[in-house]
A tleap script that builds the chain and sets N, CA, C and O, in Angstrom:
source leaprc.protein.ff14SB
mol = sequence {
  NMET ASN ASP ILE SER ALA LYS VAL ARG ASN
  TYR ILE VAL ALA THR PHE LEU PHE GLY GLU
  GLY SER LYS LEU GLY ASP GLU THR SER PHE
  MET GLU ASN SER ILE LEU ASP SER THR GLY
  MET LEU GLU LEU ILE ASN PHE VAL GLU GLN
  GLU PHE SER ILE SER ILE ASP PRO SER GLU
  LEU VAL PRO ASP ASN LEU ASP SER ILE LYS
  ASN ILE THR THR PHE ILE GLU ARG LYS LYS
  GLY THR GLY THR LEU GLY GLU ALA CALA
}
set mol.1.N position { 0.844 -1.180 0.000 }
set mol.1.CA position { 0.000 0.000 0.000 }
set mol.1.C position { 0.888 1.240 0.000 }
set mol.1.O position { 1.781 1.383 0.835 }
set mol.2.N position { 0.622 2.140 -0.959 }
set mol.2.CA position { 1.443 3.335 -1.001 }
set mol.2.C position { 0.859 4.421 -0.089 }
set mol.2.O position { -0.181 4.227 0.540 }
set mol.3.N position { 1.541 5.552 -0.031 }
set mol.3.CA position { 1.162 6.637 0.866 }
set mol.3.C position { -0.228 7.190 0.549 }
set mol.3.O position { -1.002 7.493 1.457 }
set mol.4.N position { -0.542 7.321 -0.747 }
set mol.4.CA position { -1.857 7.827 -1.135 }
set mol.4.C position { -2.940 6.874 -0.646 }
set mol.4.O position { -3.909 7.304 -0.020 }
set mol.5.N position { -2.785 5.606 -0.923 }
set mol.5.CA position { -3.768 4.607 -0.493 }
set mol.5.C position { -3.957 4.625 1.021 }
set mol.5.O position { -5.082 4.554 1.516 }
set mol.6.N position { -2.857 4.719 1.740 }
set mol.6.CA position { -2.916 4.720 3.203 }
set mol.6.C position { -3.677 5.936 3.721 }
set mol.6.O position { -4.498 5.811 4.630 }
set mol.7.N position { -3.414 7.099 3.157 }
set mol.7.CA position { -4.115 8.310 3.606 }
set mol.7.C position { -5.604 8.227 3.311 }
set mol.7.O position { -6.426 8.585 4.154 }
set mol.8.N position { -5.955 7.755 2.113 }
set mol.8.CA position { -7.371 7.631 1.746 }
set mol.8.C position { -8.052 6.603 2.642 }
set mol.8.O position { -9.144 6.847 3.153 }
set mol.9.N position { -7.407 5.453 2.831 }
set mol.9.CA position { -7.988 4.405 3.689 }
set mol.9.C position { -8.196 4.928 5.114 }
set mol.9.O position { -9.266 4.746 5.695 }
set mol.10.N position { -7.185 5.567 5.663 }
set mol.10.CA position { -7.299 6.073 7.037 }
set mol.10.C position { -8.441 7.075 7.163 }
set mol.10.O position { -9.172 7.060 8.154 }
set mol.11.N position { -8.598 7.937 6.179 }
set mol.11.CA position { -9.674 8.926 6.211 }
set mol.11.C position { -11.041 8.239 6.165 }
set mol.11.O position { -11.930 8.576 6.947 }
set mol.12.N position { -11.212 7.286 5.260 }
set mol.12.CA position { -12.502 6.602 5.126 }
set mol.12.C position { -12.831 5.804 6.376 }
set mol.12.O position { -13.962 5.843 6.861 }
set mol.13.N position { -11.861 5.090 6.893 }
set mol.13.CA position { -12.096 4.289 8.096 }
set mol.13.C position { -12.449 5.188 9.281 }
set mol.13.O position { -13.394 4.898 10.015 }
set mol.14.N position { -11.713 6.256 9.473 }
set mol.14.CA position { -11.952 7.145 10.611 }
set mol.14.C position { -13.255 7.930 10.472 }
set mol.14.O position { -13.964 8.133 11.457 }
set mol.15.N position { -13.572 8.369 9.258 }
set mol.15.CA position { -14.702 9.261 9.054 }
set mol.15.C position { -16.023 8.535 8.826 }
set mol.15.O position { -17.060 8.968 9.330 }
set mol.16.N position { -15.997 7.446 8.079 }
set mol.16.CA position { -17.240 6.794 7.688 }
set mol.16.C position { -17.452 5.414 8.309 }
set mol.16.O position { -18.590 4.961 8.428 }
set mol.17.N position { -16.385 4.750 8.700 }
set mol.17.CA position { -16.514 3.398 9.246 }
set mol.17.C position { -16.217 3.338 10.735 }
set mol.17.O position { -16.216 2.262 11.333 }
set mol.18.N position { -15.967 4.494 11.328 }
set mol.18.CA position { -15.754 4.617 12.771 }
set mol.18.C position { -14.719 3.634 13.299 }
set mol.18.O position { -14.898 3.018 14.350 }
set mol.19.N position { -13.623 3.500 12.538 }
set mol.19.CA position { -12.511 2.667 12.963 }
set mol.19.C position { -12.637 1.197 12.610 }
set mol.19.O position { -11.725 0.420 12.889 }
set mol.20.N position { -13.746 0.796 12.002 }
set mol.20.CA position { -13.981 -0.616 11.669 }
set mol.20.C position { -13.717 -0.880 10.194 }
set mol.20.O position { -14.648 -1.152 9.435 }
set mol.21.N position { -12.474 -0.803 9.790 }
set mol.21.CA position { -12.148 -0.956 8.384 }
set mol.21.C position { -11.571 -2.290 7.989 }
set mol.21.O position { -10.988 -2.408 6.912 }
set mol.22.N position { -11.713 -3.293 8.818 }
set mol.22.CA position { -11.077 -4.580 8.539 }
set mol.22.C position { -11.596 -5.236 7.263 }
set mol.22.O position { -10.881 -6.033 6.655 }
set mol.23.N position { -12.819 -4.923 6.843 }
set mol.23.CA position { -13.388 -5.537 5.643 }
set mol.23.C position { -13.297 -4.614 4.430 }
set mol.23.O position { -13.844 -4.929 3.373 }
set mol.24.N position { -12.615 -3.484 4.572 }
set mol.24.CA position { -12.481 -2.542 3.474 }
set mol.24.C position { -11.261 -2.888 2.642 }
set mol.24.O position { -10.128 -2.613 3.039 }
set mol.25.N position { -11.498 -3.495 1.485 }
set mol.25.CA position { -10.412 -3.825 0.578 }
set mol.25.C position { -10.122 -2.671 -0.365 }
set mol.25.O position { -10.918 -1.738 -0.472 }
set mol.26.N position { -9.006 -2.729 -1.036 }
set mol.26.CA position { -8.632 -1.665 -1.966 }
set mol.26.C position { -9.626 -1.521 -3.120 }
set mol.26.O position { -9.760 -0.440 -3.694 }
set mol.27.N position { -10.318 -2.605 -3.458 }
set mol.27.CA position { -11.261 -2.565 -4.574 }
set mol.27.C position { -12.720 -2.598 -4.113 }
set mol.27.O position { -13.617 -2.752 -4.943 }
set mol.28.N position { -12.974 -2.458 -2.824 }
set mol.28.CA position { -14.332 -2.443 -2.309 }
set mol.28.C position { -15.059 -1.204 -2.811 }
set mol.28.O position { -14.596 -0.080 -2.617 }
set mol.29.N position { -16.209 -1.419 -3.462 }
set mol.29.CA position { -16.997 -0.301 -3.986 }
set mol.29.C position { -17.691 0.423 -2.835 }
set mol.29.O position { -18.404 -0.187 -2.039 }
set mol.30.N position { -17.469 1.732 -2.764 }
set mol.30.CA position { -18.117 2.537 -1.728 }
set mol.30.C position { -19.628 2.567 -1.935 }
set mol.30.O position { -20.386 2.542 -0.966 }
set mol.31.N position { -20.066 2.620 -3.183 }
set mol.31.CA position { -21.492 2.721 -3.478 }
set mol.31.C position { -22.205 1.387 -3.291 }
set mol.31.O position { -23.247 1.320 -2.638 }
set mol.32.N position { -21.645 0.330 -3.863 }
set mol.32.CA position { -22.280 -0.981 -3.770 }
set mol.32.C position { -22.372 -1.478 -2.337 }
set mol.32.O position { -23.271 -2.252 -2.008 }
set mol.33.N position { -21.457 -1.047 -1.482 }
set mol.33.CA position { -21.432 -1.505 -0.101 }
set mol.33.C position { -21.971 -0.460 0.880 }
set mol.33.O position { -21.811 -0.596 2.093 }
set mol.34.N position { -22.603 0.572 0.349 }
set mol.34.CA position { -23.224 1.627 1.166 }
set mol.34.C position { -22.259 2.222 2.193 }
set mol.34.O position { -22.646 2.511 3.325 }
set mol.35.N position { -21.021 2.398 1.795 }
set mol.35.CA position { -20.020 3.000 2.678 }
set mol.35.C position { -20.173 4.517 2.668 }
set mol.35.O position { -20.016 5.171 3.698 }
set mol.36.N position { -20.484 5.074 1.489 }
set mol.36.CA position { -20.662 6.515 1.350 }
set mol.36.C position { -22.019 6.822 0.736 }
set mol.36.O position { -22.460 6.139 -0.189 }
set mol.37.N position { -22.681 7.855 1.254 }
set mol.37.CA position { -23.865 8.390 0.602 }
set mol.37.C position { -23.428 9.638 -0.161 }
set mol.37.O position { -22.231 9.908 -0.252 }
set mol.38.N position { -24.355 10.388 -0.699 }
set mol.38.CA position { -23.975 11.554 -1.511 }
set mol.38.C position { -23.229 12.602 -0.694 }
set mol.38.O position { -22.287 13.218 -1.192 }
set mol.39.N position { -23.638 12.810 0.550 }
set mol.39.CA position { -22.937 13.767 1.406 }
set mol.39.C position { -21.538 13.266 1.730 }
set mol.39.O position { -20.586 14.047 1.739 }
set mol.40.N position { -21.405 11.991 1.992 }
set mol.40.CA position { -20.102 11.399 2.260 }
set mol.40.C position { -19.176 11.521 1.068 }
set mol.40.O position { -17.977 11.751 1.226 }
set mol.41.N position { -19.731 11.368 -0.127 }
set mol.41.CA position { -18.910 11.506 -1.331 }
set mol.41.C position { -18.389 12.939 -1.459 }
set mol.41.O position { -17.240 13.149 -1.849 }
set mol.42.N position { -19.227 13.917 -1.133 }
set mol.42.CA position { -18.778 15.312 -1.167 }
set mol.42.C position { -17.663 15.544 -0.152 }
set mol.42.O position { -16.700 16.256 -0.437 }
set mol.43.N position { -17.789 14.950 1.020 }
set mol.43.CA position { -16.737 15.068 2.036 }
set mol.43.C position { -15.440 14.427 1.551 }
set mol.43.O position { -14.357 14.979 1.747 }
set mol.44.N position { -15.552 13.272 0.922 }
set mol.44.CA position { -14.372 12.583 0.394 }
set mol.44.C position { -13.706 13.413 -0.697 }
set mol.44.O position { -12.481 13.528 -0.725 }
set mol.45.N position { -14.496 13.989 -1.591 }
set mol.45.CA position { -13.954 14.825 -2.661 }
set mol.45.C position { -13.205 16.017 -2.065 }
set mol.45.O position { -12.107 16.350 -2.511 }
set mol.46.N position { -13.794 16.651 -1.070 }
set mol.46.CA position { -13.140 17.779 -0.409 }
set mol.46.C position { -11.820 17.348 0.230 }
set mol.46.O position { -10.811 18.044 0.113 }
set mol.47.N position { -11.831 16.203 0.902 }
set mol.47.CA position { -10.614 15.675 1.515 }
set mol.47.C position { -9.531 15.447 0.459 }
set mol.47.O position { -8.388 15.867 0.639 }
set mol.48.N position { -9.885 14.791 -0.628 }
set mol.48.CA position { -8.908 14.476 -1.677 }
set mol.48.C position { -8.325 15.764 -2.260 }
set mol.48.O position { -7.112 15.865 -2.447 }
set mol.49.N position { -9.174 16.737 -2.543 }
set mol.49.CA position { -8.676 17.996 -3.105 }
set mol.49.C position { -7.731 18.705 -2.140 }
set mol.49.O position { -6.687 19.210 -2.550 }
set mol.50.N position { -8.089 18.744 -0.880 }
set mol.50.CA position { -7.268 19.432 0.115 }
set mol.50.C position { -5.985 18.669 0.422 }
set mol.50.O position { -4.900 19.251 0.418 }
set mol.51.N position { -6.102 17.392 0.682 }
set mol.51.CA position { -4.959 16.578 1.107 }
set mol.51.C position { -3.903 16.421 0.014 }
set mol.51.O position { -2.706 16.389 0.299 }
set mol.52.N position { -4.352 16.323 -1.234 }
set mol.52.CA position { -3.414 16.039 -2.324 }
set mol.52.C position { -3.211 17.234 -3.257 }
set mol.52.O position { -2.575 17.109 -4.304 }
set mol.53.N position { -3.749 18.377 -2.879 }
set mol.53.CA position { -3.567 19.629 -3.635 }
set mol.53.C position { -3.913 19.471 -5.107 }
set mol.53.O position { -3.143 19.855 -5.988 }
set mol.54.N position { -5.082 18.900 -5.357 }
set mol.54.CA position { -5.570 18.769 -6.721 }
set mol.54.C position { -6.964 19.376 -6.799 }
set mol.54.O position { -7.639 19.567 -5.788 }
set mol.55.N position { -7.366 19.668 -8.004 }
set mol.55.CA position { -8.717 20.155 -8.259 }
set mol.55.C position { -9.433 19.098 -9.086 }
set mol.55.O position { -8.916 18.636 -10.103 }
set mol.56.N position { -10.620 18.722 -8.644 }
set mol.56.CA position { -11.387 17.705 -9.351 }
set mol.56.C position { -12.466 18.395 -10.165 }
set mol.56.O position { -13.331 19.076 -9.615 }
set mol.57.N position { -12.411 18.218 -11.467 }
set mol.57.CA position { -13.380 18.791 -12.388 }
set mol.57.C position { -14.695 18.009 -12.294 }
set mol.57.O position { -14.672 16.796 -12.083 }
set mol.58.N position { -15.831 18.678 -12.446 }
set mol.58.CA position { -17.114 17.951 -12.398 }
set mol.58.C position { -17.165 16.747 -13.350 }
set mol.58.O position { -17.810 15.745 -13.040 }
set mol.59.N position { -16.501 16.835 -14.487 }
set mol.59.CA position { -16.503 15.714 -15.439 }
set mol.59.C position { -15.726 14.501 -14.912 }
set mol.59.O position { -15.860 13.399 -15.443 }
set mol.60.N position { -14.916 14.707 -13.869 }
set mol.60.CA position { -14.117 13.616 -13.294 }
set mol.60.C position { -14.831 12.922 -12.135 }
set mol.60.O position { -14.302 11.969 -11.562 }
set mol.61.N position { -16.016 13.390 -11.792 }
set mol.61.CA position { -16.764 12.822 -10.674 }
set mol.61.C position { -17.539 11.585 -11.132 }
set mol.61.O position { -18.768 11.591 -11.209 }
set mol.62.N position { -16.796 10.543 -11.428 }
set mol.62.CA position { -17.364 9.288 -11.914 }
set mol.62.C position { -16.826 8.128 -11.077 }
set mol.62.O position { -15.744 8.229 -10.499 }
set mol.63.N position { -17.576 7.028 -11.009 }
set mol.63.CA position { -17.125 5.880 -10.211 }
set mol.63.C position { -15.742 5.369 -10.587 }
set mol.63.O position { -14.995 4.922 -9.716 }
set mol.64.N position { -15.387 5.427 -11.869 }
set mol.64.CA position { -14.058 4.948 -12.278 }
set mol.64.C position { -12.937 5.698 -11.572 }
set mol.64.O position { -11.824 5.185 -11.461 }
set mol.65.N position { -13.218 6.903 -11.096 }
set mol.65.CA position { -12.208 7.695 -10.389 }
set mol.65.C position { -12.360 7.646 -8.878 }
set mol.65.O position { -11.370 7.805 -8.163 }
set mol.66.N position { -13.576 7.430 -8.366 }
set mol.66.CA position { -13.815 7.689 -6.949 }
set mol.66.C position { -14.545 6.594 -6.177 }
set mol.66.O position { -14.907 6.818 -5.022 }
set mol.67.N position { -14.776 5.427 -6.759 }
set mol.67.CA position { -15.616 4.438 -6.084 }
set mol.67.C position { -14.864 3.386 -5.270 }
set mol.67.O position { -15.487 2.456 -4.757 }
set mol.68.N position { -13.574 3.506 -5.141 }
set mol.68.CA position { -12.817 2.571 -4.301 }
set mol.68.C position { -11.471 3.217 -3.976 }
set mol.68.O position { -11.078 4.211 -4.587 }
set mol.69.N position { -10.794 2.648 -3.028 }
set mol.69.CA position { -9.461 3.153 -2.679 }
set mol.69.C position { -8.533 3.033 -3.887 }
set mol.69.O position { -7.774 3.956 -4.181 }
set mol.70.N position { -8.590 1.909 -4.580 }
set mol.70.CA position { -7.740 1.705 -5.757 }
set mol.70.C position { -8.049 2.754 -6.824 }
set mol.70.O position { -7.131 3.339 -7.398 }
set mol.71.N position { -9.341 2.998 -7.095 }
set mol.71.CA position { -9.714 3.982 -8.115 }
set mol.71.C position { -9.238 5.375 -7.744 }
set mol.71.O position { -8.712 6.099 -8.589 }
set mol.72.N position { -9.417 5.753 -6.491 }
set mol.72.CA position { -8.999 7.082 -6.038 }
set mol.72.C position { -7.478 7.215 -6.126 }
set mol.72.O position { -6.970 8.243 -6.575 }
set mol.73.N position { -6.762 6.195 -5.705 }
set mol.73.CA position { -5.297 6.233 -5.746 }
set mol.73.C position { -4.797 6.403 -7.178 }
set mol.73.O position { -3.928 7.235 -7.440 }
set mol.74.N position { -5.342 5.621 -8.097 }
set mol.74.CA position { -4.955 5.718 -9.506 }
set mol.74.C position { -5.287 7.095 -10.057 }
set mol.74.O position { -4.491 7.689 -10.784 }
set mol.75.N position { -6.468 7.603 -9.707 }
set mol.75.CA position { -6.903 8.927 -10.154 }
set mol.75.C position { -5.953 10.019 -9.652 }
set mol.75.O position { -5.529 10.877 -10.427 }
set mol.76.N position { -5.623 9.987 -8.375 }
set mol.76.CA position { -4.722 10.994 -7.798 }
set mol.76.C position { -3.347 10.908 -8.446 }
set mol.76.O position { -2.763 11.935 -8.793 }
set mol.77.N position { -2.825 9.704 -8.612 }
set mol.77.CA position { -1.518 9.534 -9.243 }
set mol.77.C position { -1.528 10.103 -10.664 }
set mol.77.O position { -0.569 10.746 -11.091 }
set mol.78.N position { -2.605 9.863 -11.378 }
set mol.78.CA position { -2.722 10.383 -12.744 }
set mol.78.C position { -2.785 11.910 -12.729 }
set mol.78.O position { -2.123 12.563 -13.536 }
set mol.79.N position { -3.574 12.486 -11.819 }
set mol.79.CA position { -3.705 13.934 -11.720 }
set mol.79.C position { -2.370 14.599 -11.356 }
set mol.79.O position { -2.043 15.675 -11.856 }
set mol.80.N position { -1.629 13.954 -10.502 }
set mol.80.CA position { -0.359 14.530 -10.041 }
set mol.80.C position { 0.811 14.121 -10.954 }
set mol.80.O position { 1.931 14.602 -10.783 }
set mol.81.N position { 0.546 13.237 -11.916 }
set mol.81.CA position { 1.597 12.821 -12.825 }
set mol.81.C position { 2.612 11.895 -12.187 }
set mol.81.O position { 3.769 11.840 -12.604 }
set mol.82.N position { 2.164 11.154 -11.154 }
set mol.82.CA position { 3.082 10.251 -10.442 }
set mol.82.C position { 2.640 8.809 -10.517 }
set mol.82.O position { 2.971 8.018 -9.634 }
set mol.83.N position { 1.901 8.447 -11.549 }
set mol.83.CA position { 1.373 7.095 -11.655 }
set mol.83.C position { 2.449 6.038 -11.524 }
set mol.83.O position { 3.512 6.138 -12.136 }
set mol.84.N position { 2.169 5.030 -10.727 }
set mol.84.CA position { 3.115 3.940 -10.548 }
set mol.84.C position { 2.543 2.629 -11.046 }
set mol.84.O position { 3.182 1.585 -10.920 }
set mol.85.N position { 1.337 2.673 -11.614 }
set mol.85.CA position { 0.686 1.434 -12.012 }
set mol.85.C position { 0.854 1.147 -13.494 }
set mol.85.O position { 0.280 0.187 -14.006 }
set mol.86.N position { 1.636 1.970 -14.191 }
set mol.86.CA position { 1.881 1.723 -15.596 }
set mol.86.C position { 0.699 2.049 -16.487 }
set mol.86.O position { 0.651 1.598 -17.631 }
set mol.87.N position { -0.257 2.825 -15.990 }
set mol.87.CA position { -1.425 3.169 -16.778 }
set mol.87.C position { -1.181 4.503 -17.480 }
set mol.87.O position { -0.506 5.391 -16.959 }
set mol.88.N position { -1.745 4.612 -18.662 }
set mol.88.CA position { -1.619 5.860 -19.408 }
set mol.88.C position { -2.452 6.953 -18.756 }
set mol.88.O position { -3.516 6.686 -18.196 }
set mol.89.N position { -1.971 8.160 -18.832 }
set mol.89.CA position { -2.708 9.290 -18.259 }
set mol.89.C position { -3.826 9.711 -19.181 }
set mol.89.O position { -4.561 10.648 -18.873 }
savepdb mol mol.pdb
quit
């Protein structure tokens, strides 16, 4: 787990799962598992923008970017130009 993944996981566990993150996998869908509602998603977006100094465009607010720890990590790496997963930007 890299630093981005760890920060996102810690935030989600502390804020939405009240410390009970043992079943939260990197690919666990926040929506399918009712981890985040619409207000929670807004809080997560705000956290990501502030913590990683990026701006998220409304067109980027899609599940492929924000529906799991893995998706968010890949999205942030792509936005910051630090991708380590070998994916094209």
